N, C-alpha and C positions, 0 to 999 in steps of 0.2 A: 669409559662409562658415560652414558649420555644422561642429560637432565630428565627426570621423570615427568616433568611438566612440559617437555618439548612437544608433546602431542597437542596441547592447547595453545601454545604460543604462535605468533605469526611466522609464516615461512615465506621466504623471498625467492623469486625466480632470478636467474642470472641477469637478465636484462633489467629487472628492477633495481638490483644493487648496483649495476653498471651505471645506470642513470643517476641514482642517488649519490654515488661516490665519484662520478665524473671519470670513470674508467671504461675501457672497452670490455665487451663480454668475454673475450679471450683472456684478459687480465684477471677478471673475476674467477673464471674457471681455473686458472693457474693458482690463484690464491687459496681456493677451496678444494683443490684436487685431492689432497690427502688429509683433510680435516676430519676428525672424529665428530659424529653427530649429523653430518650432511646426508640427506636422503638421496639415494641413487636408484633410479629405476629405468628400465628400457629393454632393448632387445640385445641379447648377447651375439657375439660375432659367429657367423656361420660360414665356413669355408672361406671364400675370398671377399665376402661381403663385409662392409664396415659395421662396427659396433655403434649403436645408437644408445646414448644414455642421457637422461634428463636428470637434473639435480634440483633440489629444493633446500634452501639454507635456513635453518631455524634462526630466529632473532638472537638467541643467546650465543650461537656460534658466530654470527656476523659481528656481534659486539665484541666478542673475545678476539677475533682476527682484527678488527678495527683497532682495538686498544693495543694489540701487539705491533701494529704497523705505524701507529702515531708516535712521532719523536717529540717529546716535550720541549718546549721553548725554541724550536727550530724556526729561525727567522723572526722571532718575536723580540721587540726592543726590551731591554731590561728596565724595570721600574726601580727608582731609587728607594 
């Protein structure tokens, strides 16, 4: 189930998130390939032609994936 407010929240392009997170567009596509809530649109595959699909990633989905990927305290010095 997607967030009912996803219509009004910002949506990111692959290249925008890639720049913000310092990753390649291919890495962003892999991260969001099977995520619920991501908008997918394009041209379906016809015969031998390649399928073209564009995606837009709602802010809430990007935040969820980011939180899942962040490892707390990794490389951070411990404070006494």
